[in-house]
C-alpha positions as CSV (number, residue, x, y, z in Angstrom):
1,M,94.3,284.9,39.6
2,L,92.4,288.0,40.7
3,Q,91.1,286.1,43.7
4,K,94.6,285.8,45.2
5,I,95.3,288.3,48.0
6,G,98.7,289.1,46.6
7,I,97.3,290.0,43.2
8,K,94.6,292.1,44.8
9,L,97.2,294.0,46.8
10,I,99.4,294.6,43.8
11,V,96.4,295.9,41.7
12,A,95.2,298.1,44.6
13,V,98.7,299.5,45.1
14,A,99.2,300.0,41.3
15,L,95.9,301.9,41.0
16,T,96.8,304.0,44.0
17,A,100.2,304.7,42.5
18,L,98.5,305.5,39.1
19,V,96.2,308.1,40.7
20,T,98.8,309.6,43.0
21,I,101.6,309.9,40.4
22,G,99.1,310.9,37.7
23,V,97.8,313.8,39.8
24,F,101.3,314.8,40.8
25,S,102.5,314.7,37.2
26,Y,99.4,316.7,36.0
27,F,100.1,319.5,38.5
28,Q,103.9,319.4,37.9
29,T,103.3,319.7,34.1
30,R,100.9,322.5,34.6
31,N,103.3,324.4,36.9
32,Q,106.2,323.9,34.4
33,K,104.0,325.2,31.6
34,E,103.0,328.2,33.6
35,A,106.6,328.8,34.6
36,M,107.8,328.6,31.0
37,I,105.1,331.1,29.8
38,E,106.0,333.4,32.6
39,I,109.7,333.3,31.6
40,V,108.7,334.1,27.9
41,K,106.5,336.9,29.1
42,H,109.2,338.3,31.2
43,N,111.8,338.1,28.4
44,G,109.3,339.6,25.9
45,T,108.5,342.5,28.2
46,Q,112.2,343.2,28.6
47,L,112.7,343.0,24.8
48,S,109.8,345.4,24.4
49,E,111.4,347.9,26.8
50,I,114.7,347.6,24.8
51,I,112.9,348.3,21.5
52,K,111.1,351.3,23.1
53,M,114.4,352.7,24.5
54,S,116.0,352.1,21.1
55,L,113.3,354.2,19.3
56,H,113.2,356.9,22.0
57,D,115.7,359.3,20.5
58,D,114.4,358.9,16.9
59,M,110.8,359.4,18.0
60,L,111.9,362.5,20.0
61,L,113.6,363.9,16.8
62,N,110.7,362.7,14.7
63,Q,113.1,360.8,12.4
64,R,110.5,358.6,10.7
65,K,112.7,356.9,8.1
66,H,115.2,355.9,10.7
67,I,112.3,354.6,12.9
68,Y,110.9,352.5,10.0
69,K,114.3,351.1,9.3
70,L,115.0,350.2,12.9
71,I,111.6,348.6,13.3
72,N,112.1,346.5,10.1
73,R,115.5,345.5,11.2
74,I,114.4,344.3,14.6
75,G,111.3,342.6,13.2
76,N,113.4,340.6,10.8
77,A,115.8,339.5,13.6
78,G,115.3,336.7,16.1
79,E,115.1,333.9,13.5
80,G,111.6,334.9,12.6
81,C,110.3,334.6,16.2
82,I,109.4,338.3,16.3
83,K,106.4,338.3,14.1
84,K,105.4,342.0,14.2
85,I,106.3,345.3,15.7
86,R,103.7,348.1,15.6
87,I,103.3,351.5,17.2
88,F,99.8,352.9,17.7
89,N,98.9,356.5,18.4
90,K,96.3,357.6,20.9
91,A,93.5,357.1,18.4
92,G,94.4,353.5,17.7
93,E,96.0,354.2,14.2
94,V,99.1,352.3,13.3
95,I,101.8,354.8,12.6
96,Y,104.7,352.4,12.5
97,S,104.8,348.7,11.7
98,S,107.3,346.1,10.6
99,D,104.6,345.1,8.1
100,S,103.9,348.1,5.8
101,V,100.4,346.9,5.0
102,D,99.3,347.7,8.6
103,I,100.5,351.4,8.4
104,G,97.5,353.7,8.5
105,T,95.0,351.1,9.6
106,K,93.0,351.5,12.8
107,V,92.1,348.9,15.4
108,D,88.7,348.7,17.1
109,L,89.1,350.4,20.5
110,K,86.3,348.2,21.8
111,D,88.2,345.0,20.9
112,E,89.1,342.8,23.8
113,N,92.8,343.6,23.3
114,C,92.2,347.3,23.5
115,Y,89.5,347.4,26.1
116,L,91.8,347.5,29.0
117,C,93.3,350.8,28.0
118,H,90.1,352.4,26.6
119,A,87.5,351.2,29.1
120,A,84.6,353.7,29.2
121,N,86.3,355.8,26.5
122,K,88.9,356.9,29.1
123,P,92.3,355.3,28.7
124,L,94.2,354.2,31.7
125,E,97.3,356.2,32.5
126,K,99.1,353.2,34.0
127,V,98.6,349.6,32.8
128,P,99.8,346.8,35.1
129,A,102.7,344.8,33.7
130,S,100.8,341.6,34.2
131,D,97.9,342.9,32.0
132,R,100.2,343.9,29.1
133,T,100.5,340.5,27.6
134,R,98.0,338.3,25.6
135,I,98.3,334.8,24.1
136,F,96.4,334.1,20.9
137,K,96.4,331.9,17.8
138,S,97.8,333.0,14.5
139,E,95.4,333.6,11.6
140,S,96.3,330.2,10.2
141,G,95.8,328.6,13.6
142,S,99.0,326.7,13.3
143,E,100.9,328.3,16.2
144,R,100.4,330.3,19.3
145,L,101.6,334.0,19.5
146,L,102.4,336.2,22.5
147,G,101.4,339.9,22.2
148,I,103.0,342.5,24.5
149,I,101.8,346.1,24.7
150,N,104.0,348.8,26.1
151,P,102.5,352.2,26.7
152,I,104.5,355.2,25.4
153,Y,104.1,357.9,28.1
154,N,104.4,361.7,27.6
155,E,107.7,362.6,29.2
156,P,109.1,366.1,29.8
157,S,111.5,365.7,27.0
158,C,108.6,365.0,24.7
159,Y,106.2,367.8,25.6
160,N,109.1,370.3,25.9
161,S,110.6,369.4,22.6
162,A,110.5,372.0,19.8
163,C,109.8,369.6,16.9
164,H,106.3,368.7,17.9
165,T,103.8,369.8,20.4
166,H,102.2,367.5,22.9
167,P,100.3,369.1,25.7
168,K,101.6,368.3,29.2
169,S,98.1,367.1,30.1
170,K,98.4,364.1,27.8
171,K,99.7,361.2,29.8
172,V,99.9,358.4,27.1
173,L,101.0,359.2,23.6
174,G,100.7,355.7,22.1
175,V,101.4,352.1,22.4
176,L,104.3,349.8,21.3
177,D,102.8,346.4,20.4
178,V,105.3,343.5,19.8
179,T,104.1,340.0,18.8
180,F,106.3,337.0,19.4
181,C,105.9,333.3,18.4
182,L,105.7,330.7,21.2
183,K,107.1,327.9,19.0
184,L,110.2,327.2,21.1
185,A,108.3,327.6,24.4
186,D,105.6,325.2,23.2
187,Q,108.2,322.7,22.0
188,A,109.8,322.9,25.5
189,I,106.4,322.4,27.1
190,Q,105.6,319.4,25.0
191,K,109.0,317.9,25.7
192,N,108.4,318.4,29.5
193,Q,105.0,316.9,29.2
194,F,106.4,313.8,27.3
195,T,109.2,313.5,29.9
196,N,106.8,313.7,32.8
197,L,104.5,311.2,31.1
198,V,107.4,308.7,30.6
199,L,108.7,309.3,34.2
200,A,105.1,308.7,35.5
201,I,104.7,305.5,33.6
202,V,108.2,304.3,34.6
203,S,107.5,305.3,38.2
204,I,104.2,303.4,38.3
205,L,105.7,300.3,36.7
206,A,108.8,300.4,39.0
207,F,106.6,301.1,42.1
208,S,104.2,298.3,41.2
209,L,107.1,295.9,40.5
210,L,108.8,296.6,43.8
211,I,105.5,296.3,45.7
212,G,104.8,293.1,43.8
213,L,108.2,291.7,44.9
214,F,107.6,292.7,48.5
215,V,104.1,291.4,48.5
216,K,105.3,288.1,47.0
217,K,108.1,287.9,49.6
218,W,106.2,289.1,52.7
219,I,102.6,288.1,52.0
220,D,102.2,285.7,49.0
221,K,104.8,283.2,50.1
222,P,103.8,283.1,53.8
223,V,100.1,282.9,52.9
224,K,100.9,280.1,50.4
225,K,102.8,278.2,53.2
226,L,99.8,278.7,55.5
227,V,97.4,277.4,52.8
228,E,99.6,274.4,52.2
229,A,99.8,273.8,55.9
230,T,96.1,273.9,56.3
231,N,95.7,271.4,53.5
232,R,98.2,269.1,55.3
233,V,96.2,269.5,58.4
234,A,93.0,268.6,56.5
235,I,94.5,265.3,55.5
236,G,95.9,264.6,59.0
237,E,99.5,265.6,58.7
238,L,100.4,267.5,61.9
239,N,104.1,267.0,62.1
240,Q,105.3,269.6,59.5
241,P,105.5,273.1,61.0
242,I,105.6,276.3,58.9
243,D,109.2,277.5,58.4
244,Y,108.6,281.3,58.7
245,E,110.5,283.2,61.4
246,S,109.4,286.8,60.7
247,K,108.4,289.0,63.6
248,D,105.4,290.6,61.8
249,E,101.8,289.6,62.1
250,L,102.2,286.8,59.6
251,G,105.1,285.5,61.6
252,I,103.0,285.5,64.7
253,L,100.2,283.8,62.8
254,A,102.7,281.1,61.6
255,R,103.9,280.5,65.1
256,S,100.3,280.4,66.4
257,F,99.5,277.9,63.6
258,N,102.5,275.8,64.5
259,N,101.5,275.9,68.1
260,M,97.9,274.9,67.0
261,M,99.3,272.0,65.0
262,K,101.4,270.9,67.9
263,K,98.4,271.1,70.2
264,L,96.3,269.2,67.7
265,A,98.9,266.5,67.4
266,E,99.1,266.3,71.2
267,M,95.3,266.2,71.4
268,R,95.2,263.5,68.7
269,V,97.7,261.5,70.7
270,Q,95.8,262.1,73.9
271,L,92.6,261.0,72.2
272,F,94.4,257.9,71.0
273,Q,95.8,257.4,74.5
274,S,92.3,258.0,76.0
275,D,91.0,255.3,73.8
276,K,93.8,253.1,75.0
277,M,93.1,254.1,78.6
278,A,89.4,253.3,78.1
279,S,90.3,250.0,76.5
280,L,92.8,249.4,79.3
281,G,90.1,250.2,81.8
282,R,87.7,247.8,80.3
283,L,90.5,245.2,80.1
284,A,91.5,245.8,83.7
285,A,87.9,245.6,84.8
286,G,87.5,242.3,82.9
287,V,90.6,240.6,84.1
288,A,90.8,242.1,87.7
289,H,88.8,239.2,89.0
290,E,91.0,236.7,87.2
291,I,94.2,238.4,88.5
292,N,92.9,238.6,92.0
293,N,92.0,234.9,92.1
294,P,95.5,233.6,91.7
295,L,96.8,236.4,93.9
296,T,94.4,235.3,96.6
297,G,95.6,231.8,96.2
298,V,99.3,232.9,96.5
299,L,98.4,235.0,99.5
300,T,96.5,232.2,101.2
301,Y,99.2,229.6,100.7
302,S,102.1,232.0,101.6
303,S,100.2,233.1,104.7
304,F,99.7,229.4,105.6
305,L,103.4,228.6,105.0
306,L,104.4,231.6,107.0
307,K,102.5,230.2,110.1
308,R,104.3,226.9,109.6
309,A,107.8,228.5,109.2
310,K,108.1,229.8,112.7
311,D,111.1,227.6,113.3
312,N,112.9,228.7,110.1
313,P,113.7,232.4,110.4
314,E,115.3,232.7,107.0
315,L,112.3,231.1,105.2
316,Q,109.9,233.1,107.4
317,K,111.6,236.3,106.2
318,D,111.2,235.3,102.6
319,L,107.6,234.4,103.1
320,E,106.9,237.7,104.7
321,V,108.2,239.4,101.6
322,I,106.0,237.2,99.4
323,V,102.9,238.0,101.6
324,R,103.6,241.7,101.6
325,E,104.3,242.0,97.9
326,T,101.2,239.8,97.0
327,K,99.1,242.2,99.0
328,R,100.8,245.1,97.3
329,S,100.2,243.6,93.9
330,R,96.6,243.3,94.7
331,E,96.6,246.9,95.7
332,I,98.3,247.9,92.4
333,V,95.6,246.3,90.4
334,K,93.1,248.2,92.5
335,G,95.2,251.4,92.1
336,L,95.1,251.1,88.3
337,L,91.3,250.9,88.5
338,D,91.3,253.8,90.9
339,F,93.5,255.9,88.6
340,A,91.0,255.3,85.7
341,R,88.1,256.1,88.0
342,Q,89.9,259.0,89.8
343,S,89.1,257.5,93.2
344,T,90.4,259.1,96.4
345,P,93.0,257.3,98.6
346,K,92.2,255.7,102.0
347,K,94.0,258.0,104.3
348,N,95.3,257.2,107.8
349,K,98.1,258.3,110.0
350,I,101.2,256.7,108.6
351,D,104.9,256.6,109.5
352,I,106.6,257.8,106.4
353,T,110.0,256.4,107.5
354,E,108.5,252.9,107.7
355,V,107.1,253.3,104.2
356,I,110.5,254.3,102.9
357,Q,112.2,251.4,104.6
358,N,109.7,248.9,103.3
359,S,110.2,250.2,99.7
360,L,113.9,249.9,100.0
361,S,113.7,246.3,101.3
362,V,111.5,245.3,98.4
363,I,114.0,246.8,95.9
364,S,117.3,245.8,97.6
365,N,117.9,242.7,95.4
366,Q,117.6,244.8,92.2
367,L,120.0,247.3,93.6
368,K,122.6,244.6,94.1
369,I,122.0,243.0,90.7
370,H,122.6,246.4,89.0
371,K,125.6,247.3,91.2
372,I,123.9,250.4,92.5
373,K,125.2,252.0,95.7
374,L,122.5,253.2,98.1
375,E,123.0,256.3,100.1
376,K,120.4,257.2,102.8
377,E,119.8,260.4,104.7
378,I,116.6,259.6,106.5
379,D,115.4,261.6,109.4
380,A,114.3,259.1,112.1
381,D,112.1,261.8,113.8
382,L,109.8,262.5,110.9
383,P,106.2,263.3,112.0
384,Q,103.4,261.1,110.9
385,I,101.4,262.3,107.9
386,T,97.9,261.6,106.8
387,G,97.9,259.4,103.7
388,D,97.5,256.0,102.1
389,A,100.6,253.9,102.9
390,N,100.2,251.6,99.9
391,Q,99.9,254.4,97.5
392,I,102.9,256.3,98.9
393,Q,105.0,253.1,98.7
394,Q,103.8,252.7,95.1
395,V,105.1,256.2,94.4
396,L,108.5,255.5,96.0
397,L,108.9,252.1,94.2
398,N,108.0,253.7,90.8
399,L,110.6,256.4,91.3
400,I,113.3,254.0,92.5
401,V,112.6,251.5,89.6
402,N,112.9,254.4,87.1
403,A,116.2,255.5,88.7
404,I,117.5,251.9,88.4
405,D,116.5,251.8,84.7
406,A,118.1,255.2,84.1
407,M,121.5,254.0,85.6
408,G,121.3,250.6,83.7
409,D,123.8,247.8,84.2
410,N,126.8,250.1,84.7
411,G,125.7,250.8,88.2
412,G,125.6,254.2,89.9
413,T,124.5,255.8,93.1
414,L,120.9,256.0,94.4
415,K,120.4,258.6,97.1
416,I,117.3,258.9,99.3
417,K,116.9,261.8,101.6
418,S,114.0,262.7,103.9
419,E,113.5,265.6,106.2
420,K,110.9,267.9,107.8
421,I,110.5,271.4,106.3
422,S,108.3,274.4,107.0
423,L,107.1,276.4,104.0
424,I,104.9,279.5,103.7
425,P,102.0,278.8,101.2
426,Y,103.2,281.6,98.9
427,G,105.0,279.9,96.0
428,V,104.0,276.4,97.2
429,K,100.2,276.1,97.5
430,Q,98.4,274.8,94.3
431,I,95.1,276.2,93.2
432,K,93.0,273.3,92.2
433,R,89.6,275.1,91.9
434,A,88.8,278.6,90.6
435,T,85.5,280.2,89.4
436,C,84.1,283.5,88.2
437,P,81.5,285.4,90.2
438,K,78.8,283.5,88.3
439,G,80.3,280.1,89.3
440,H,81.8,279.1,85.9
441,N,84.9,276.9,86.2
442,L,88.2,278.7,85.2
443,M,90.5,275.7,85.5
444,D,91.8,274.5,82.1
445,D,92.8,270.8,82.2
446,E,94.1,271.0,78.6
447,H,96.6,273.8,79.1
448,K,98.9,272.8,81.8
449,I,101.8,274.6,83.5
450,D,104.4,272.2,85.0
451,G,101.9,269.4,84.5
452,M,99.2,271.2,86.5
453,P,95.9,272.6,85.1
454,S,96.1,276.3,84.6
455,I,93.6,279.2,85.3
456,K,92.2,280.3,82.0
457,L,91.1,284.0,81.6
458,L,90.0,286.1,78.6
459,A,92.4,289.1,78.3
460,K,91.9,292.3,76.4
461,S,94.3,295.2,75.9
462,G,93.2,297.9,73.4
463,K,92.2,296.1,70.2
464,N,94.2,293.0,71.2
465,E,92.3,290.0,72.6
466,G,93.5,286.5,73.7
467,F,93.7,284.1,76.5
468,V,96.0,284.2,79.6
469,H,96.7,281.1,81.5
470,L,97.7,281.9,85.1
471,D,100.2,279.7,87.0
472,P,98.2,277.5,89.4
473,I,100.8,277.8,92.1
474,Y,99.9,280.7,94.4
475,G,102.6,283.3,94.2
476,R,104.5,281.8,91.3
477,H,104.3,283.6,88.0
478,Q,105.0,281.2,85.2
479,H,102.0,282.6,83.3
480,H,101.4,281.8,79.7
481,Y,100.2,284.8,77.6
482,G,98.3,284.2,74.3
483,I,98.2,288.0,73.6
484,Q,101.0,290.4,72.6
485,L,101.7,292.8,75.5
486,K,104.0,295.8,76.1
487,E,105.9,296.3,79.4
488,N,103.7,297.6,82.2
489,E,100.5,297.3,80.1
490,I,97.2,297.1,82.0
491,L,95.0,294.1,81.2
492,K,91.3,293.7,81.3
493,L,90.4,290.2,82.4
494,Y,87.1,288.4,81.9
495,C,85.5,285.0,82.4
496,P,86.1,283.0,79.1
497,V,82.6,281.4,79.6
498,C,80.2,284.2,80.4
499,G,82.4,287.3,79.8
500,V,81.9,288.8,83.2
501,S,84.6,291.2,84.3
502,L,87.1,290.0,87.0
503,I,88.5,293.5,87.6
504,D,87.9,295.5,90.8
505,E,88.6,299.1,89.7
506,E,88.2,300.4,93.3
507,E,91.0,298.3,94.8
508,K,94.6,298.9,93.6
509,G,97.7,296.8,93.8
510,P,100.1,298.0,96.6
511,H,103.2,297.9,94.3
512,C,102.1,299.7,91.2
513,G,98.6,301.1,91.9
514,A,97.0,299.2,89.0
515,P,93.5,297.7,89.3
516,V,93.3,294.2,90.6
517,Y,91.6,291.0,89.4
518,K,89.6,288.8,91.8
519,I,89.1,285.0,91.3
520,L,86.9,283.0,93.6
521,I,88.4,279.9,95.2
522,P,85.5,277.7,96.4
523,N,85.5,277.4,100.2
524,Q,88.9,279.1,100.4
525,G,88.2,282.8,99.8
526,T,89.4,284.9,96.9
527,L,92.7,285.1,95.0
528,V,93.7,288.8,94.3
529,G,96.4,289.8,91.8
530,C,97.7,292.8,89.8
531,T,96.5,293.4,86.3
532,K,99.7,295.2,85.2
533,Y,101.8,293.0,82.8
534,Q,104.9,291.6,84.6
535,C,103.7,292.8,88.0
536,S,104.1,289.7,90.4
537,W,101.9,290.8,93.3
538,Q,99.3,288.2,94.4
539,K,97.4,287.8,97.7
540,W,95.2,284.9,99.0
541,D,94.1,285.9,102.6
542,Y,92.6,282.5,103.4
543,I,95.8,280.6,102.8
544,D,98.1,283.4,104.2
545,S,96.2,283.3,107.5
546,K,97.1,279.6,108.0
547,G,100.8,280.6,108.3
548,Q,103.7,278.3,107.7
549,Q,102.9,274.6,107.0
550,D,105.0,271.6,107.9
551,Y,105.9,269.2,105.1
552,V,107.8,265.9,104.8
553,K,110.3,266.3,102.0
554,I,111.6,263.2,100.2
555,Q,114.2,263.3,97.5
556,I,115.2,260.4,95.3
557,S,118.3,261.1,93.2
558,D,120.2,259.0,90.7
559,T,123.3,259.3,88.6
560,G,121.6,258.0,85.4
561,H,121.5,259.4,81.9
562,G,119.0,262.1,82.8
563,I,116.0,263.5,81.1
564,K,116.0,266.0,78.2
565,E,114.8,269.5,79.1
566,E,111.9,269.4,76.6
567,Y,110.5,266.3,78.2
568,L,110.4,267.6,81.8
569,N,107.0,269.1,81.4
570,K,105.6,266.0,79.8
571,I,106.8,263.1,81.9
572,F,103.8,263.2,84.2
573,E,101.3,263.0,81.4
574,P,99.6,259.6,80.9
575,F,101.3,257.3,78.4
576,F,104.2,259.6,77.8
577,S,107.4,257.5,78.2
578,T,111.1,258.1,77.6
579,K,111.7,254.3,77.5
580,G,110.3,253.7,74.1
581,Q,108.5,250.3,73.8
582,K,109.8,249.3,77.2
583,G,107.6,251.8,79.1
584,T,103.8,252.1,79.4
585,G,103.8,255.8,80.3
586,L,101.5,255.1,83.3
587,G,104.0,255.0,86.1
588,L,104.7,258.7,86.6
589,A,101.1,259.6,85.7
590,I,100.0,257.4,88.6
591,V,102.7,258.9,90.8
592,W,101.4,262.4,90.0
593,G,97.8,261.5,90.7
594,I,98.7,259.9,94.1
595,I,100.7,262.9,95.2
596,D,98.0,265.3,94.0
597,N,95.3,263.4,95.9
598,H,97.5,263.7,99.0
599,N,97.6,267.5,98.4
600,G,101.3,267.3,98.0
601,K,103.7,268.4,95.3
602,I,106.2,266.6,93.1
603,S,108.9,268.2,91.0
604,V,111.8,267.0,89.0
605,E,115.3,268.4,88.1
606,S,117.5,266.6,85.6
607,K,120.6,267.1,83.5
608,V,121.4,264.9,80.6
609,G,124.4,262.7,81.4
610,K,124.4,263.7,85.1
611,G,121.3,262.4,86.7
612,T,117.8,263.1,87.9
613,T,116.3,264.2,91.2
614,F,112.6,263.8,92.1
615,T,111.4,265.9,95.1
616,I,108.2,265.1,96.9
617,Q,106.5,267.4,99.5
618,L,103.7,265.9,101.5
619,P,101.8,268.0,104.0
620,V,101.9,266.9,107.7
621,N,98.6,268.6,108.4
622,E,96.5,269.3,105.3
623,L,94.9,272.6,104.7
624,T,91.2,272.4,104.1
């Protein structure tokens, strides 16, 4: 039990409370005790003055019997709390006392109680009020007593009186000594001590109980959930996230753990799919020859029949389709192998309008079967681009087939639009390579932003440390931060491999004056950006110097069921499919790879129930 962090915290807090409240109670009890004694001393001193004033006239007239009677009466009052009243003369002899046995006795002037007034055989004329009291034990030792001495000074009425002669030079004639019991004060002190002890114990128990409840709620339960989650991960269960939505550190840890489980689940799927891809690659390599043989036969015979069908235009047209699609099928097999091997396309100058028309002619029968209306807005004056015609046609056919599947048998509208556009590189150009000054690769293929590998940097801010994934599109700022940051906070950025700093302290950003980071882009200069959190300034001189670039923009829109928002960032991943068992998940991954190899860009917009639009941008003249 003591090994649990919750128990340790409760014990630590309880011990801290015990020491703190204990020390507080000790000083409080001591102060209350001192205050109580001071009150008793004050009241006793006042009573002593009242007694002295009551005896003043009788002593002035030397009425001894009346003095004895008054002292005895006062001594027997107060419910026995006034233990003794004595009057000493200058020589220390008891001349009056509430106890007749003491009359005529003398006290030792060198005794501790008399030393103050008779130090060096010379009595003090004035005794401070704070030094007139003493606390001592009774002869039986059963109770504490308070003694108060009150000097009787030689007043004019005394040394001028006719009844007895006291020289004017005498300052002190005697001392009134009154002894009180401290029984009631001690009882009150003991009661206060007991009350303080009970309050201290109750406070410690209540404090520990409350802390225990808070620890159980805020620490024990979340930690227990984390432990249970780690145990589930250990046995391979990665689909049960931790249900803890607090905004404290444990909440952040829970969300990070959920994200880790999500990533692990995705990685496990990716590993499984990688195995499938490897198996598919081996299968494709093994059967490619067998597939190509019948395709070669079909191509040979269809080409032979095409030559013999010169007099039959209708048959000739059908045979041309067979020949073209057989060649394309052969290229698809090769494309699958190329995708697995990440081979580059065979680029030539191509007429993109012709590629679009060929794709539509292949798919025209399916459009009729599914009752789909085709709308075209194709610019006839599109410039030629550098690319692989077969691969671009494969991209268009994949997207059109997906659109047909999304609309189903109920029909709909398929719209294809092409146009020439000019774009500045800022917000468009993708960063595909990035290194630190020592040449370490900063691209992270595992953490993608909009399906593209991000730029991974180590970030530090104060005591916080984590990773930042920069958006790979120059000028776009969909960065992913794995570190908690405040508004306008300045980041320190380092290479996650070697730890070298990427900050240039001498150069400042033009917008906010913060230091800038510098990332090397091999053969394409340096990417410079601001280190202040939420500052969007970036500069890439090499690309900016190229000016605007011409693109061919192709849009394929459908009125199908649409794609859920949470799937939009995943649809280009290998083997991810929204078609269930009907899809292989390779189509859009191949599309992405082809467009990426053409230095182009593909994006998707979709609304569930309204339709989907894929937008392709292919550069007319590629930047190198």
